[in-house]
VOROVEX-352287 format. One record per atom (N, C-alpha, C): residue in three letters; x, y, z. Coordinates in steps of 0.2 Angstrom, whole numbers, plus 2048, in hexadecimal, padded with zeros to 3 digits. Example, Ala and Ser with C-alpha at 12.3 -4.5 7.8 and 13.67 -1.06 7.14 Angstrom:
REM residues 2
ala8427E4827 ala83E7EA827 ala8427F0827 ser8407F5823 ser8447FB824 ser840800827 
REM end
This chain:
REM residues 283
unk8047FB801 unk8008007FF unk804807800 unk80380B7FD unk8068117FC unk8018167FE unk80481B802 unk800820804 unk803827803 unk7FF82C800 unk8038327FF unk800838804 unk80483A809 unk80183C80F unk80484380F unk7FF84880E unk7FF84F80E unk7FE853815 unk803854818 unk80185681F unk80685A821 unk80785D828 unk80B86182B unk81285D82E unk81786082F unk81D85D831 unk820861837 unk82285D83D unk826861841 unk82C85D843 unk832861846 unk83885E846 unk83885B84D unk83585E853 unk83685D859 unk82D85985B unk82E85485C unk82685085E unk82284D859 unk81C84C859 unk819847854 unk81284A853 unk81184E84D unk80A84F84B unk80B84F843 unk80584E840 unk805850839 unk809849836 unk80C84B831 unk81084582E unk815843834 unk818847838 unk81D84483C unk81983F842 unk81283F842 unk80F83A846 unk80D834841 unk80B83583B unk808831837 unk80C82A834 unk81182D832 unk81682982E unk81A823831 unk81C825836 unk81F81E838 unk81A81783A unk81481A83D unk80F81583F unk80D811837 unk80C815833 unk80B81282D unk81280E82A unk81781082A unk81C80C829 unk81C80682D unk81B806834 unk81C801837 unk8177FA836 unk8127FD833 unk80D7F8830 unk80D7F682A unk8137F7826 unk8147F6820 unk8127FA81A unk81180081C unk80D804816 unk814809814 unk81380A80D unk81980F80A unk81681680B unk81981A80D unk81682180F unk81B82780B unk81682B806 unk819831802 unk818837806 unk81B83A80B unk81A83E810 unk81B84580C unk81684A80A unk816851808 unk81485580D unk81985B80F unk81785F814 unk814865813 unk810868817 unk80C86D816 unk80E87281B unk812872820 unk817875824 unk81C872827 unk821875828 unk82887282B unk82A876831 unk826875836 unk82787883C unk82C875842 unk82E879846 unk83387684B unk82F87284F unk82A873852 unk82586F856 unk81D870855 unk81886E859 unk81386F858 unk80F87585B unk80B879858 unk80887F85A unk806880862 unk80587A864 unk80387886B unk80687B870 unk80D87C86E unk81287F871 unk811887874 unk80D88A86E unk80C89186E unk81389486A unk818892869 unk81D895866 unk820890860 unk82389185C unk82688C856 unk828891850 unk82C88D84D unk830890848 unk83088C842 unk83288F83D unk83188B836 unk82B88E831 unk82B88C82B unk82688E826 unk82088A825 unk81B88E824 unk81588B820 unk81888A819 unk816885815 unk81888380F unk81588680B unk81588A805 unk81088D800 unk80C8877FE unk8078887FA unk8048847F6 unk8088817F0 unk80A8867EC unk80E8867E7 unk8148817E9 unk8188817EE unk81C87C7F0 unk81B8767F1 unk8158757F5 unk81186E7F7 unk81086B7F0 unk80C8707EC unk80A86D7E5 unk81186A7E0 unk81686E7E1 unk81B86D7DD unk8208667DF unk81F8637E6 unk82085E7E9 unk81D8577E6 unk8168597E6 unk8128547E4 unk8118537DD unk8138587D8 unk8158587D1 unk81B8547CF unk8208557D5 unk8268517D4 unk8248497D6 unk8208477DA unk81F8407DA unk81A83D7D5 unk8178427D2 unk81483F7CD unk81883E7C7 unk81D8437C6 unk8218427BF unk82683A7C1 unk8268387C6 unk8298317C7 unk82582B7C5 unk81F82D7C3 unk81A8287C1 unk8168247C6 unk8168287CD unk8158237D2 unk80D8247D3 unk80A8277D1 unk80182A7D2 unk7FE8237D1 unk7FF81F7CC unk7FC8187CB unk7FC8147D2 unk8018147D5 unk8028107DB unk8008127E2 unk7FE8187E2 unk7FB81C7E6 unk7F58197E9 unk7F38177EE unk7ED8137F2 unk7E98187F5 unk7EC81C7F9 unk7E88227FD unk7EB8277FE unk7E882E7FC unk7EB8357FE unk7E7836805 unk7EC838809 unk7EA83A811 unk7EC840811 unk7E7844814 unk7EA84B816 unk7E784C81D unk7EA851820 unk7EA853827 unk7EA85A828 unk7EE85D82D unk7EE86582E unk7F0868828 unk7EE86D825 unk7EE86F81F unk7F387781F unk7F387B824 unk7F887F824 unk7F4885821 unk7F688881B unk7F388E818 unk7EE88B813 unk7EB890812 unk7E389080E unk7E388D807 unk7E988D804 unk7EA88B7FD unk7EC8847FC unk7EC880801 unk7EF879802 unk7E8874800 unk7E3875802 unk7DC873800 unk7DC8727F8 unk7DE8787F4 unk7DD8767ED unk7E28727EA unk7E88727EE unk7ED86D7EC unk7EB8667EE unk7E88647F3 unk7E585E7F5 unk7E085B7F1 unk7DC8607EF unk7D685F7EA unk7D985C7E4 unk7DD8607E1 unk7E085E7DA unk7E48577DB unk7E78577E0 unk7EC8507E2 unk7E784B7E0 unk7E284B7E5 unk7DD8457E5 unk7DA8437DE unk7D98497DB unk7D58477D4 unk7DB8437CF unk7E18477D0 unk7E78447CB unk7E883D7CD unk7E983B7D5 unk7EB8357D6 unk7E48307D5 unk7DD8327D5 unk7DA82E7D3 unk7D982C7CB unk7D98317C8 unk7DA8307C0 unk7E082B7BF unk7E682B7C2 unk7EB8267C1 unk7E981F7C4 unk7E48207CA unk7E28197CC unk7DC8197D0 unk7D88187CC unk7D18187CE unk7CF8157D5 unk7D28107D7 unk7D380E7DC unk7D48127E3 unk7D88157E2 unk7DB8197E8 unk7D381E7EB unk7D581F7F2 unk7D18237F7 unk7D48297F9 unk7D182D7FC unk7D48347FF unk7D0834805 unk7D483480A unk7D4834811 unk7D583B814 unk7D083F817 unk7D184481A unk7CF845821 unk7D5848825 unk7D484982C unk7D385082D unk7CD85282D unk7CB85982D unk7CD85D834 unk7D485E833 unk7D786183A unk7D586983B unk7D0869840 unk7CF871842 unk7D0872848 unk7CE86E84C unk7CF86F854 unk7CB86A859 unk7CA86B860 unk7C7866863 unk7C286A868 unk7BE86686B unk7B9869871 unk7BD86D876 unk7C386A878 unk7C686F87D unk7CA87587A unk7CD874876 unk7D187B871 unk7CD87F86E unk7C887D86B unk7C5880865 unk7C887F85E unk7C688485A unk7CA883853 unk7D2887854 unk7D7883851 unk7DD886852 unk7E088684A unk7DC887846 unk7DF88783F unk7DD88E83C unk7DF88F837 unk7DE896834 unk7D6897833 unk7D489D834 unk7CC89E833 unk7C889B82D unk7CD89C827 unk7CA89A821 unk7C9892820 unk7CE88E824 unk7CD888823 unk7C8883824 unk7C488482A unk7BF88082A unk7B9881826 unk7B7886823 unk7B488781D unk7B6883817 unk7BC884815 unk7BF880810 unk7BE879811 unk7C0876816 unk7BF86F817 unk7B986D815 unk7B4870818 unk7AC86E818 unk7AA86F811 unk7AC87480E unk7A8876807 unk7AC872801 unk7B2871801 unk7B58707FC unk7B98697FD unk7BC868803 unk7C1861803 unk7BD85C807 unk7B885C80A unk7B485780E unk7B0853806 unk7AE857802 unk7A98547FC unk7AE84F7FA unk7B484F7F9 unk7B784C7F3 unk7BB8467F9 unk7BB8457FE unk7BD841804 unk7B983A803 unk7BC834804 unk7BA82C804 unk7B982C80B unk7BE82E80F unk7BE82D816 unk7BF83281A unk7BC83481E unk7BC83A822 unk7BD837829 unk7C383C82D unk7C4839835 unk7C3840839 unk7BD84383A unk7BD84783F unk7BC846846 unk7BE84A84B unk7BC848852 unk7B584A852 unk7B384A859 unk7AB84C859 unk7AA853858 unk7AE85785B unk7AF85F85A unk7AE861852 unk7B385E84E unk7B4860847 unk7AE85D844 unk7AA857845 unk7A5854843 unk79E85A843 unk79E85C848 unk79986184B unk799867846 unk7A086B844 unk7A1870841 unk79F86E83A unk7A1869837 unk79F867830 unk79886782F unk795864834 unk78D864832 unk788867836 unk78A86C83A unk78887283D unk78386E842 unk785869846 unk78286584B unk785864850 unk782863856 unk78686085C unk78685985F unk78985585C unk78A84E85C unk78B84C863 unk787847866 unk78984786D unk78783E86F unk78283D86E unk77F83586F unk781832869 unk78082C86A unk781827864 unk77C82985E unk77682A860 unk77282C85A unk774832857 unk77483785B unk77783D857 unk77C83D853 unk78483A856 unk789839852 unk78883584D unk78483084C unk78282C845 unk77E831841 unk779836844 unk776839840 unk77B83F83C unk77F842841 unk78584683E unk78A843838 unk78B83E83A unk79083A836 unk78C83982E unk78683782F unk782836829 unk78183C825 unk782843828 unk781848824 unk78784A821 unk78C848824 unk792849821 unk79484581B unk79283F81C unk793839817 unk78E83A811 unk78983E812 unk78584080C unk789845808 unk78E84880A unk79284E806 unk79684A802 unk799843804 unk79E840800 unk7A083B803 unk7A483A809 unk7A883580C unk7A482F80E unk7A682A80C unk7A282380D unk7A2820814 unk7A9823817 unk7AB81F81E unk7AD826822 unk7AA826828 unk7AC82C82C unk7AE828832 unk7B3829835 unk7B682883B unk7B582E840 unk7B282D846 unk7B283384A unk7B5831850 unk7BA835851 unk7BF833858 unk7BC83985D unk7BE837864 unk7BD83C869 unk7B583C86A unk7B2836869 unk7AB83686B unk7AA837873 unk7A583C876 unk7A583D87C unk79C83D87D unk79A83787D unk79383887D unk791837885 unk78B83B888 unk78A83D88F unk788837892 unk78683188E unk78582B893 unk789825893 unk790828890 unk795821890 unk797822897 unk79A81B899 unk79E81B89F unk7A28218A0 unk7A48218A7 unk7A88268AA unk7AF8248A8 unk7B482A8A6 unk7BB8298A4 unk7BC82489F unk7B782589A unk7B8821893 unk7B882588D unk7BA823888 unk7BA827881 unk7B782387C unk7B5824877 unk7B3821872 unk7B582386A unk7B681F866 unk7B682085D unk7B081C85B unk7AE81F856 unk7A881C853 unk7AA81D84A unk7A8817848 unk7A881783F unk7A281683C unk7A181A838 unk79A819834 unk79C81982D unk79981482A unk79B811823 unk79480E820 unk79580C819 unk78F80A815 unk78D803819 unk79280081C unk7907F981D unk78E7F9825 unk78D7FF829 unk78B80082F unk78E804832 unk78E80483B unk79280883E unk794805844 unk79A807847 unk79D80284E unk79E808852 unk79E806857 unk7A380B85D unk7A8807861 unk7AD809864 unk7B0808867 unk7B280C86F unk7B2808874 unk7B480C87B unk7BB80B87D unk7BE810880 unk7C580F882 unk7C6812889 unk7CA81188E unk7CB815893 unk7CD81D891 unk7CB821895 unk7CC829893 unk7D382A896 unk7D882A893 unk7DF82D896 unk7E0835896 unk7E183889C unk7E083E89E unk7E684289C unk7E6843895 unk7ED847893 unk7EA84988C unk7EF84F88A unk7EE852883 unk7F284F880 unk7F184C87A unk7F6849875 unk7F684C86E unk7F985086D unk7FA853867 unk7FD84E861 unk7FA84C85C unk7FC847857 unk7F8841858 unk7F584085E unk7F183985D unk7EC838859 unk7E883F856 unk7E483E850 unk7E783D849 unk7EC83F849 unk7F083D842 unk7F3837842 unk7F5834848 unk7F682C848 unk7EF828846 unk7EA82A84A unk7E3827849 unk7E1827841 unk7E282B83F unk7DF82D839 unk7E3828833 unk7EA828835 unk7ED824830 unk7ED81D830 unk7ED81B836 unk7EC813839 unk7E5812836 unk7E0815838 unk7D9813836 unk7D881282E unk7DB81782A unk7DB817822 unk7DF81081F unk7E4810823 unk7E980B820 unk7E4804823 unk7E3802827 unk7E07FD82A unk7DA7FB824 unk7D5801824 unk7CF80081F unk7D27FF818 unk7D6802816 unk7D780180F unk7DA7FA80E unk7DE7F8812 unk7E17F0812 unk7DB7EC812 unk7D67EC817 unk7D17E7818 unk7CA7E7816 unk7C97EE814 unk7C27EF814 unk7BC7EF819 unk7BE7EE820 unk7BB7ED824 unk7BB7F282A unk7B67F782A unk7B67FC82F unk7B77FB836 unk7B37F5838 unk7B37F383F unk7BB7F1841 unk7BD7EC83D unk7C57E983E unk7CA7F083F unk7C97F683A unk7CD7FB83A unk7CB7FE841 unk7C57FF843 unk7C4803849 unk7C77FF84E unk7C67F984F unk7CA7F6855 unk7D27F6855 unk7D47F6850 unk7DC7F584E unk7DE7FC851 unk7DB80284D unk7DD80884F unk7DC80B856 unk7D6808859 unk7D580B860 unk7DA807865 unk7DC801862 unk7E07FD867 unk7E7801867 unk7EA802861 unk7F1804861 unk7F180C863 unk7ED80F862 unk7EC817864 unk7EC81786D unk7E781286F unk7E8813875 unk7EE81187A unk7F380B877 unk7F880A879 unk7FE80F879 unk7FC813873 unk801818871 unk80081E877 unk7FA820878 unk7F882487D unk7FA822884 unk7F981B886 unk7FB81988C unk80281888D unk806817887 unk80E818888 unk81082088A unk80C824887 unk80E82B887 unk80D82E88D unk80882C890 unk80682E897 unk80982C89C unk80A82589C unk80F8228A2 unk8168248A1 unk81882689B unk81F82A89B unk81E83189D unk81983589F unk81983B8A0 unk81C84089B unk81B83D894 unk81C84188F unk81884688B unk81A84C88A unk81584F886 unk81484E87F unk81984B87C unk81A849876 unk818840874 unk81483F86F unk81283886E unk819833870 unk81882D873 unk81E829873 unk81D82486C unk81D827866 unk81C824860 unk82081F85F unk82781F860 unk82B81A85E unk82C814862 unk82B817869 unk82A81286F unk82480D86F unk81F80E86B unk81980B86A unk819808863 unk81E807860 unk81D80485A unk8187FC85A unk8197F8860 unk8177F285F unk80F7F2860 unk80D7F8862 unk8067F9863 unk8037FA85B unk8057FD857 unk8037FE850 unk8047F684C unk80A7F484C unk80B7EF849 unk8087E784C unk8077E8852 unk8027E2854 unk7FE7E585B unk7F97E8858 unk7F37EA85B unk7F07E5861 unk7F17E6867 unk7EC7E186C unk7E57E086C unk7E27E5868 unk7DA7E3866 unk7D77E286D unk7D77E6872 unk7D57E4878 unk7D07E987A unk7CC7EB875 unk7C57EF877 unk7C07ED871 unk7BB7EA874 unk7B57E986F unk7B27EC86B unk7B07EB865 unk7AD7F0860 unk7A67EF85F unk7A27F3860 unk79A7F3861 unk7987F685C unk7937F1859 unk78F7F3853 unk78A7F8855 unk7887FD853 unk783802855 unk77D80484F unk77F801849 unk77A802844 unk77C7FC83E 
REM end
């Protein structure tokens, strides 16, 4: 499997491609990383150095990949944090060109905007660009619960309302929606959930809530889920494997007292997920 991953990069820590590439490689996926920013560290520190990469430069890197004749071999285009406003056009054009070369290729979009605790942390124009232009061309969408609410103008909370919100966004294009950080009011205390909604049905998985903020965990989640789904075609299995791997990654990070993901140290969790959490079908 080959994944063309268009995301941010940081030198210190693990977010964007700096979080997604290694777990994918560890499960046997070849990754072609293309950077939208090249920062010293993620912006959660409040200070960072390095450039936003211009849309023209991002497009030039992708064109160079196309020149090598690789597009027919690409199975997935994956995008995450987009940085500047013009990156959306580059991604949309890239998806069209890859799918022309390989009609079986899919586009997986992690619509990074923010979260319930921090609110939106991207440029003001990005959420509307994602909702109006990027989401409709995606095959797989991996919003957190906050982002799903913004994309649909709803307030997903219960299982039924989250399903309804996922169906609203699925009606706009994506056939598979993975909703992360689901916090429904009637769940067990100190737990958190993920839900996948697809043509074949909907499934939810519950894990213990680890009391920490983990920048980059969503990027790992989107990457692993997309790869597992593309490999097996089974949304429930992809959900189970992803939940297991990400929980162990977060557990290792929390136990180490680290602000940055213990990405390398947790590699066995990607390669051999324990599958310790049951997946329940909800539709």
